[in-house]
C-alpha positions in Angstrom: -55.7 -131.4 -61.1 -59.1 -132.9 -62.0 -62.6 -133.1 -60.5 -63.7 -136.3 -58.5 -66.8 -137.0 -56.5 -66.4 -137.6 -52.9 -68.6 -139.9 -50.7 -71.3 -137.3 -50.0 -71.7 -136.5 -53.8 -69.8 -133.3 -53.7 -66.7 -132.5 -55.8 -63.1 -132.1 -54.7 -59.8 -131.8 -56.5 -57.4 -134.4 -57.2 -53.8 -133.2 -57.3 -51.6 -134.5 -60.2 -47.9 -134.6 -59.7 -47.3 -135.5 -63.3 -49.4 -132.5 -64.4 -47.4 -130.2 -62.1 -44.2 -131.6 -63.2 -45.3 -131.2 -67.1 -46.2 -127.6 -66.1 -42.8 -126.8 -64.5 -40.9 -128.5 -67.3 -42.9 -126.4 -69.9 -42.0 -123.2 -67.8 -38.5 -123.8 -67.6 -38.4 -124.5 -71.4 -40.1 -121.5 -72.2 -37.8 -119.5 -69.9 -34.8 -120.9 -71.7 -36.2 -120.0 -75.0 -37.3 -116.5 -74.1 -33.9 -115.8 -72.5 -32.0 -117.3 -75.3 -34.0 -115.0 -77.9 -33.4 -111.9 -75.7 -29.7 -112.4 -75.4 -29.4 -112.7 -79.1 -31.6 -109.9 -79.9 -29.7 -107.6 -77.5 -26.4 -108.6 -78.9 -27.4 -108.3 -82.5 -29.0 -104.8 -82.1 -26.0 -103.3 -80.1 -23.4 -103.0 -82.8 -22.5 -100.5 -85.6 -24.0 -102.9 -88.4 -27.4 -102.7 -87.0 -27.3 -99.0 -85.8 -26.0 -97.9 -89.0 -28.9 -99.5 -90.9 -30.7 -96.1 -90.4 -29.6 -93.8 -93.1 -29.0 -90.8 -90.7 -26.4 -92.8 -88.8 -24.1 -93.8 -91.5 -21.9 -90.5 -90.9 -21.6 -91.5 -87.2 -20.7 -95.2 -88.2 -17.9 -94.0 -90.5 -16.4 -91.8 -87.9 -16.6 -94.5 -85.4 -14.7 -97.2 -87.6 -11.8 -94.6 -87.7 -11.7 -94.3 -84.0 -9.7 -96.6 -81.5 -13.1 -97.6 -80.0 -14.2 -98.9 -83.3 -11.3 -101.1 -83.6 -8.9 -98.7 -85.4 -5.7 -99.2 -83.5 -3.2 -101.8 -82.4 -5.3 -102.8 -79.3 -7.8 -104.9 -81.3 -10.5 -103.8 -78.8 -14.0 -102.8 -80.3 -16.6 -101.1 -78.2 -20.2 -101.4 -79.5 -22.6 -98.7 -79.8 -24.6 -99.7 -76.7 -21.4 -99.9 -74.7 -21.4 -96.1 -74.9 -25.0 -94.9 -75.7 -26.8 -97.0 -73.0 -26.6 -96.7 -69.2 -24.9 -99.7 -67.4 -26.1 -99.2 -63.9 -28.5 -102.1 -63.9 -29.6 -104.6 -66.4 -33.4 -103.6 -66.1 -32.2 -99.9 -66.9 -30.2 -101.0 -69.8 -32.9 -103.0 -71.3 -35.6 -100.2 -70.7 -33.5 -97.5 -72.2 -32.5 -99.7 -75.1 -36.3 -100.3 -75.9 -37.0 -96.7 -75.4 -34.2 -95.6 -77.7 -35.1 -98.1 -80.4 -38.7 -97.0 -80.6 -37.7 -93.3 -80.5 -35.1 -93.9 -83.5 -37.5 -95.8 -85.5 -40.3 -93.1 -85.1 -37.8 -90.3 -86.1 -36.6 -92.2 -89.1 -40.2 -93.0 -90.2 -41.8 -89.6 -89.5 -39.3 -87.0 -89.8 -36.9 -85.7 -92.7 -33.6 -86.4 -91.0 -31.9 -84.4 -93.7 -33.0 -81.2 -91.8 -31.5 -82.2 -88.4 -28.5 -80.2 -87.5 -26.0 -82.9 -86.4 -23.4 -80.5 -85.7 -25.5 -78.6 -83.2 -26.5 -82.0 -81.6 -23.0 -82.7 -80.9 -23.4 -80.3 -78.0 -25.9 -82.7 -76.6 -23.6 -85.4 -76.1 -24.3 -85.5 -72.3 -27.8 -86.9 -73.3 -26.3 -89.7 -75.4 -23.2 -90.9 -73.7 -23.3 -92.4 -70.2 -20.4 -92.3 -67.7 -21.7 -95.9 -66.5 -20.8 -97.1 -70.2 -17.3 -95.6 -70.0 -16.6 -97.0 -66.5 -18.0 -100.5 -67.6 -14.9 -100.8 -69.6 -12.4 -98.4 -68.1 -12.8 -100.1 -64.7 -9.3 -99.3 -63.5 -9.2 -95.8 -64.9 -7.6 -93.9 -61.8 -4.8 -96.6 -61.4 -4.2 -96.5 -65.2 -3.7 -92.8 -65.3 -1.1 -92.7 -62.5 1.7 -92.3 -65.1 0.1 -89.4 -66.5 0.1 -86.5 -63.8 -2.5 -84.4 -65.5 -4.8 -87.3 -66.4 -4.6 -88.7 -63.0 -5.3 -85.4 -61.3 -8.3 -84.8 -63.4 -9.6 -88.4 -62.9 -9.1 -88.2 -59.0 -11.1 -85.1 -58.9 -13.8 -86.7 -61.0 -14.1 -89.8 -58.8 -14.1 -87.6 -55.7 -16.9 -85.7 -57.2 -15.2 -82.3 -57.2 -14.5 -81.8 -60.7 -17.4 -79.2 -61.8 -18.1 -77.9 -65.2 -20.6 -75.2 -66.7 -23.4 -76.9 -68.6 -26.7 -75.7 -69.9 -28.4 -76.6 -66.5 -25.6 -74.5 -64.7 -22.8 -75.8 -62.7 -22.7 -79.6 -62.5 -20.6 -82.3 -61.8 -18.2 -83.3 -64.8 -19.1 -86.2 -67.0 -16.6 -88.1 -69.1 -17.7 -86.3 -72.4 -17.4 -82.8 -70.9 -13.5 -83.5 -71.4 -13.5 -86.3 -73.9 -15.6 -84.4 -76.4 -14.6 -86.2 -79.5 -14.6 -89.7 -78.1 -15.8 -92.6 -80.1 -16.0 -90.9 -83.4 -12.8 -89.7 -84.8 -13.1 -86.4 -86.7 -16.8 -86.8 -86.9 -17.4 -83.2 -88.3 -15.6 -84.4 -91.5 -18.3 -87.0 -91.9 -21.5 -85.0 -90.9 -23.6 -83.4 -93.7 -23.8 -79.7 -93.8 -26.0 -78.0 -91.2 -29.5 -77.1 -92.7 -30.5 -73.5 -92.6 -33.4 -74.2 -90.2 -34.8 -76.9 -88.2 -38.6 -77.9 -88.3 -40.1 -76.5 -85.3 -41.8 -79.8 -84.5 -38.7 -81.8 -84.2 -37.4 -82.3 -80.6 -35.1 -85.0 -79.1 -36.3 -87.4 -76.4 
């Protein structure tokens, strides 16, 4: 658009289709670039190589690589860290929690002595770090797949019917995947974790 004088000496705007087309083209191009960068960034920061770049995560990475979820098996299937440790209910929720978790992890690694974290104790907090939506994102046909195993089928049927209840720190609660599958994702992780420190700093709290 540009200003032009009308017959009465006033000003009016002259619409330029070429200018609008240029703006739309620029917007579409910028959107494609931003989308591409976002997809690449999300992909490259979701796997074990990136996550284990923090020193405190190396024991978890070692145990993960020895687990079927880490590719140790005949299936050849590999689940990335973000497949289990981020929610999958929505794309927005996934991205928000990914950013939140990333900022938290960087802050902890930069401002805390991670050697004083009791990782053995934190295994009891697995409900806070593993999402059922992540499990079900891959195990889509879980109920049908467990039919040959009566015990597994009965437990999963109760789970999907929201009738499987466990005792948690908050009291009686609906069961989550990691309530039963306590060691999933990191094979014999207790053998890889450092010894528990005698005491944790009072200032350290998980998000």
